[in-house]
C-alpha positions as CSV (number, residue, x, y, z in Angstrom):
1,M,0.1,0.3,-0.1
2,V,1.0,3.3,-0.8
3,E,1.0,6.1,1.9
4,V,2.9,9.3,2.0
5,Q,2.7,11.4,5.4
6,S,3.0,15.3,5.8
7,L,5.9,16.8,6.9
8,T,4.1,18.6,9.3
9,T,3.9,14.9,11.4
10,R,4.7,15.3,15.0
11,R,7.9,13.5,16.2
12,M,7.5,9.6,17.3
13,S,3.7,9.6,16.3
14,N,2.3,6.4,14.9
15,P,2.9,6.7,11.3
16,R,-0.1,4.6,10.3
17,L,-2.3,6.6,11.9
18,D,-1.8,10.3,12.0
19,S,-3.2,13.0,9.9
20,A,-1.9,13.8,6.5
21,T,-1.8,17.7,7.2
22,E,-2.8,20.2,9.8
23,H,-5.4,22.8,8.7
24,L,-7.1,26.0,9.6
25,L,-11.1,26.8,9.6
26,L,-12.1,30.3,9.1
27,D,-15.3,31.2,10.7
28,I,-16.6,33.7,7.9
29,P,-20.0,34.7,8.6
30,S,-22.4,34.2,5.9
31,P,-26.2,33.8,5.2
32,S,-27.9,30.4,6.9
33,P,-28.4,28.1,4.2
34,P,-32.0,26.0,4.3
35,P,-32.1,23.8,7.3
36,S,-32.1,20.7,5.1
37,S,-28.9,21.5,3.3
38,Y,-27.3,23.0,6.8
39,H,-27.9,19.8,8.5
40,H,-27.2,17.0,5.6
41,S,-25.0,18.5,2.9
42,P,-21.8,18.6,5.2
43,S,-22.7,15.0,6.7
44,F,-23.2,13.6,3.3
45,A,-19.7,14.9,1.9
46,T,-18.2,13.8,5.2
47,S,-19.7,10.3,5.0
48,L,-19.0,10.2,1.3
49,V,-15.1,10.9,1.9
50,V,-14.9,8.3,4.8
51,A,-16.8,5.7,2.6
52,S,-14.1,6.6,0.1
53,W,-11.0,6.4,2.2
54,Y,-12.3,3.0,3.3
55,L,-12.9,1.9,-0.2
56,S,-9.2,2.9,-1.4
57,N,-7.1,1.6,1.8
58,I,-9.2,-1.7,1.6
59,G,-9.1,-1.9,-2.1
60,I,-5.4,-1.7,-2.6
61,L,-4.8,-4.2,-0.4
62,L,-7.2,-6.8,-2.0
63,L,-6.1,-5.8,-5.5
64,N,-2.6,-6.5,-4.6
65,K,-3.0,-9.6,-2.8
66,Y,-5.2,-10.8,-5.9
67,L,-2.6,-9.7,-8.5
68,L,0.3,-11.1,-6.7
69,S,-1.3,-14.4,-5.3
70,F,-4.2,-15.2,-7.4
71,Y,-3.8,-13.8,-10.8
72,G,-0.1,-14.8,-11.1
73,F,1.6,-11.6,-11.5
74,C,4.3,-12.1,-9.5
75,Y,6.3,-9.0,-9.7
76,P,5.5,-6.8,-6.3
77,I,8.7,-4.5,-7.0
78,F,7.3,-3.6,-10.5
79,L,3.9,-3.2,-9.1
80,T,5.2,-0.8,-6.9
81,M,7.1,1.0,-9.3
82,L,3.8,1.5,-11.4
83,H,2.1,3.0,-8.1
84,M,5.0,5.5,-7.9
85,V,4.7,6.5,-11.5
86,S,0.7,6.7,-11.3
87,C,1.2,8.8,-8.2
88,S,3.6,11.1,-9.9
89,F,1.3,12.0,-12.8
90,Y,-1.9,12.3,-10.7
91,S,-0.4,14.4,-8.1
92,Y,1.0,16.8,-10.7
93,F,-2.5,17.1,-12.5
94,A,-4.4,17.6,-9.2
95,I,-1.7,20.5,-8.1
96,R,-1.0,21.9,-11.2
97,F,-4.3,22.0,-12.9
98,L,-6.9,21.1,-10.3
99,G,-5.4,23.4,-7.3
100,I,-6.2,21.0,-4.6
101,V,-3.5,22.5,-2.8
102,P,-1.1,25.3,-3.4
103,L,2.2,24.1,-5.2
104,Q,5.3,24.0,-3.1
105,H,8.7,23.8,-4.6
106,I,12.1,22.4,-3.0
107,H,14.3,25.1,-2.0
108,S,17.9,23.6,-1.6
109,R,19.9,20.8,-2.7
110,N,20.0,19.8,0.9
111,Q,16.3,19.4,1.4
112,F,16.3,17.5,-1.6
113,F,18.6,14.9,-0.5
114,K,16.9,14.7,3.0
115,I,13.1,13.9,0.8
116,F,15.3,11.3,-1.3
117,S,16.6,9.7,1.9
118,L,13.0,9.5,3.5
119,T,12.0,8.2,-0.4
120,A,14.6,5.1,0.0
121,I,13.2,4.1,3.1
122,F,9.6,4.4,1.9
123,C,10.4,2.3,-1.3
124,F,11.9,-0.6,1.3
125,S,8.6,-0.4,3.2
126,V,6.1,-0.5,0.5
127,V,7.9,-2.9,-1.4
128,C,8.3,-5.2,1.7
129,G,4.7,-4.8,2.3
130,N,3.6,-5.6,-1.3
131,T,6.0,-8.8,-1.3
132,S,4.5,-10.1,1.6
133,L,1.2,-10.2,0.3
134,R,2.6,-13.0,-2.2
135,Y,3.0,-15.1,0.8
136,I,0.8,-14.4,3.6
137,P,-2.9,-13.6,4.1
138,V,-4.3,-9.9,4.2
139,S,-5.7,-10.6,7.4
140,F,-2.1,-11.6,8.9
141,N,-0.4,-9.0,7.0
142,Q,-2.9,-6.4,8.8
143,A,-2.2,-7.9,12.4
144,I,1.6,-7.2,11.8
145,G,1.2,-4.2,10.3
146,A,-0.8,-3.0,13.5
147,T,2.6,-3.4,15.5
148,T,3.8,-0.1,14.0
149,P,3.7,1.8,17.5
150,F,6.3,-0.8,18.7
151,F,8.6,-0.4,16.1
152,T,8.2,3.5,16.4
153,A,9.1,3.7,20.0
154,V,12.1,1.2,19.7
155,F,13.5,3.6,16.8
156,A,12.7,6.7,18.5
157,F,14.5,5.3,21.5
158,L,17.9,4.2,19.8
159,I,18.1,7.0,17.2
160,T,16.9,9.9,19.5
161,C,17.4,8.6,22.9
162,K,13.6,9.6,23.7
163,K,11.9,7.7,26.6
164,E,8.2,7.1,26.7
165,T,6.2,7.1,29.9
166,S,6.1,3.9,31.5
167,E,2.1,3.8,30.9
168,V,3.2,3.9,27.1
169,Y,5.7,1.3,27.1
170,A,3.0,-0.7,29.2
171,A,0.6,-0.4,26.2
172,L,2.8,-1.8,23.7
173,L,2.9,-5.2,25.6
174,P,-0.6,-6.4,24.1
175,V,0.7,-5.1,21.1
176,V,3.4,-7.3,20.6
177,F,1.7,-10.2,22.8
178,G,-1.3,-10.2,20.6
179,I,1.1,-10.6,17.4
180,V,2.8,-13.5,18.9
181,L,-0.5,-15.2,19.4
182,A,-1.5,-14.4,15.7
183,S,1.6,-15.9,14.5
184,N,1.5,-19.2,16.3
185,S,-1.8,-20.0,15.3
186,E,-1.6,-18.5,11.6
187,P,-2.7,-21.7,9.4
188,L,-1.0,-20.0,6.4
189,F,2.4,-18.7,8.2
190,H,5.1,-18.3,5.8
191,L,8.4,-17.4,7.5
192,F,9.6,-15.3,4.7
193,G,6.4,-13.2,4.3
194,F,6.3,-12.9,8.0
195,L,9.9,-11.3,7.7
196,V,9.2,-9.1,4.9
197,C,5.8,-7.8,6.5
198,V,7.8,-7.1,9.6
199,G,10.5,-5.6,7.7
200,S,7.6,-3.2,6.0
201,T,6.1,-2.2,9.3
202,A,9.6,-1.5,10.6
203,G,10.3,0.6,7.8
204,R,7.2,2.7,8.4
205,A,8.1,3.4,11.6
206,L,11.6,4.2,10.8
207,K,10.4,6.8,8.2
208,S,8.3,8.3,10.6
209,V,11.2,8.8,13.4
210,V,13.8,9.8,10.6
211,Q,11.1,12.4,8.8
212,G,10.7,14.0,12.5
213,I,14.5,14.3,12.6
214,L,15.7,15.6,9.1
215,L,12.6,17.8,8.3
216,T,11.5,20.0,11.1
217,S,12.2,23.6,10.0
218,E,9.3,25.6,9.0
219,F,11.5,26.5,5.6
220,E,11.3,22.9,4.6
221,K,7.8,21.6,5.5
222,L,5.8,20.4,2.7
223,H,1.9,19.6,2.7
224,S,1.6,15.7,2.3
225,M,0.2,16.5,-1.3
226,N,3.3,18.2,-2.2
227,L,5.3,15.6,-0.6
228,L,3.9,12.7,-2.6
229,L,4.2,15.0,-5.8
230,Y,8.3,14.9,-5.1
231,M,8.6,11.5,-3.6
232,A,6.5,9.3,-6.1
233,P,9.2,10.1,-9.2
234,M,12.0,9.8,-6.9
235,A,10.6,6.4,-5.9
236,A,10.0,5.3,-9.4
237,V,13.6,6.2,-10.2
238,I,15.0,4.2,-7.3
239,L,12.6,1.2,-8.2
240,L,13.5,0.9,-11.8
241,P,17.0,-0.5,-11.8
242,I,16.1,-2.7,-8.9
243,T,12.9,-4.3,-10.6
244,L,14.9,-4.9,-14.1
245,Y,17.6,-6.6,-11.8
246,V,15.7,-8.8,-9.4
247,E,12.5,-9.5,-11.5
248,G,14.2,-9.8,-14.8
249,N,12.5,-8.6,-18.2
250,V,9.4,-7.8,-16.4
251,V,8.2,-5.4,-18.9
252,A,8.3,-7.7,-21.6
253,V,6.6,-10.4,-19.5
254,A,4.0,-7.8,-18.7
255,V,3.4,-6.7,-22.4
256,E,3.2,-10.7,-23.1
257,K,0.6,-11.0,-20.5
258,A,-1.6,-8.1,-21.5
259,R,-1.5,-9.8,-25.2
260,E,-2.7,-13.0,-23.8
261,D,-5.3,-11.2,-21.4
262,W,-6.3,-7.7,-21.7
263,I,-8.0,-7.9,-18.3
264,I,-4.4,-7.3,-16.8
265,V,-4.3,-4.2,-18.4
266,L,-7.3,-2.9,-16.6
267,L,-6.4,-4.5,-13.3
268,L,-2.7,-2.8,-13.4
269,M,-4.4,0.5,-14.2
270,G,-7.0,0.3,-11.6
271,N,-4.6,-0.7,-9.2
272,A,-1.9,2.2,-9.8
273,T,-5.2,4.5,-9.7
274,V,-6.4,3.5,-6.2
275,A,-3.0,3.5,-5.0
276,Y,-3.0,7.5,-5.7
277,L,-6.4,7.4,-4.0
278,V,-5.4,6.3,-1.0
279,N,-3.4,9.6,-0.4
280,L,-5.9,11.7,-1.8
281,T,-8.4,10.5,0.6
282,N,-6.2,10.6,3.6
283,F,-5.7,14.1,2.9
284,L,-9.5,14.8,2.4
285,V,-10.6,12.6,5.3
286,T,-8.5,14.9,7.6
287,K,-9.8,18.0,5.9
288,H,-13.3,17.2,6.5
289,T,-12.9,15.7,10.0
290,S,-9.9,15.8,12.2
291,A,-6.5,14.0,12.8
292,L,-8.3,12.2,15.9
293,T,-11.2,10.6,13.2
294,L,-8.2,9.6,10.9
295,Q,-6.8,7.8,13.7
296,V,-10.1,6.0,15.0
297,L,-10.8,5.1,11.4
298,G,-7.0,3.6,11.0
299,N,-7.7,1.5,14.1
300,A,-10.7,0.0,12.5
301,K,-9.5,-0.4,9.0
302,S,-7.3,-3.2,9.9
303,V,-10.1,-5.2,11.5
304,V,-12.2,-4.4,8.4
305,A,-9.6,-5.1,6.0
306,A,-8.8,-8.4,7.5
307,A,-12.6,-9.4,7.8
308,V,-13.4,-8.5,4.1
309,S,-10.3,-10.2,2.8
310,V,-11.3,-13.7,4.7
311,M,-14.9,-13.4,3.3
312,I,-13.4,-12.8,-0.4
313,F,-10.3,-15.0,-0.5
314,R,-11.7,-17.8,1.9
315,N,-8.2,-18.0,3.7
316,P,-8.7,-20.2,7.0
317,V,-8.6,-18.6,10.4
318,T,-8.2,-19.8,14.2
319,A,-9.8,-18.7,17.3
320,M,-6.3,-18.1,18.7
321,G,-5.6,-16.0,15.4
322,M,-8.6,-13.8,15.7
323,T,-7.9,-13.5,19.5
324,G,-4.5,-12.4,18.9
325,F,-5.3,-9.9,16.4
326,G,-8.0,-8.5,18.7
327,V,-5.3,-8.2,21.8
328,T,-3.1,-6.2,19.3
329,I,-5.8,-3.7,18.1
330,M,-6.6,-3.2,21.6
331,G,-3.1,-2.5,22.4
332,V,-2.9,0.1,19.7
333,V,-6.0,1.7,20.9
334,L,-4.3,1.9,24.6
335,Y,-1.2,3.0,23.2
336,S,-3.1,6.0,21.1
337,E,-4.6,6.8,24.4
338,A,-1.5,6.7,26.4
339,K,0.2,8.8,24.1
340,K,-2.3,11.3,24.1
341,R,-2.1,11.8,28.1
342,S,1.7,11.8,28.0
343,S,1.3,14.7,25.3
344,K,-1.1,16.7,27.5
345,T,1.2,16.1,30.5
346,G,4.2,17.2,28.6
347,S,2.8,20.4,27.3
348,R,1.8,21.5,30.9
């Protein structure tokens, strides 16, 4: 899954669940609209945005799983590169011509290399995540991904020596314990798939911590959609030689598959488009609701994605596995609450 964070993300925050950007709402007096419009239109728009967020975030997981495991398109690096190319074009069009956010520029070579460093970590995380879907079910993938707070706390301590409160560390115990339960009882457990999924989760956490260190000045901050505009083409450039070296003549294979079955063209184009929509809907949810709402949606998304994938792909699950997943999600919720209380205490 492709997801880029805003450079305004707070340090040591949970990269899966944080807001895409901070925004200001101006309270400008205006004539009161009719009661029906006043009460229903905003809520309808918000509901539509939230539904789009769920569809895109869960859709990209299911499409990736179908292509990599069931359709037989076993090229996760090439697939990730297509995502990046798609995000490059869509981002440019949306910002340059639709004006969804003001265009921001990279002002220095130092800022460029900082963004490039983040892009390299981002590529590692996304490629590992997509690769894991070849070997393990979406439900298990989501259970492992929910442990992001644990890795964030670890990297924060190792890199910045930042210590959390004992309450925050205690909340991480069920996160780890739950994934141990889920792993031991996963019927389709695959060691390599498990390891690369852990690598993806760790990479996502590492990017969040490094981002908080490298890009903290007001001069270097970028809106999340502008960050995507610059990171996506960098990622495509990084991934092109890697996919040609690791996956061979994958372009010729893709062309041959397209000649045999034109449906693959629609699947790849749709998959690449949904990859961009993941980032767009992250921004829209934050704009129409709040960072807290996005956090709650993120907690629920893993559960919904796991349930939908089990219904579609019919992968076996066990009671112990479901319990482990539930314990992990409970730990994530406790962690979020503990971080919130810790932040309030520290700001006093």
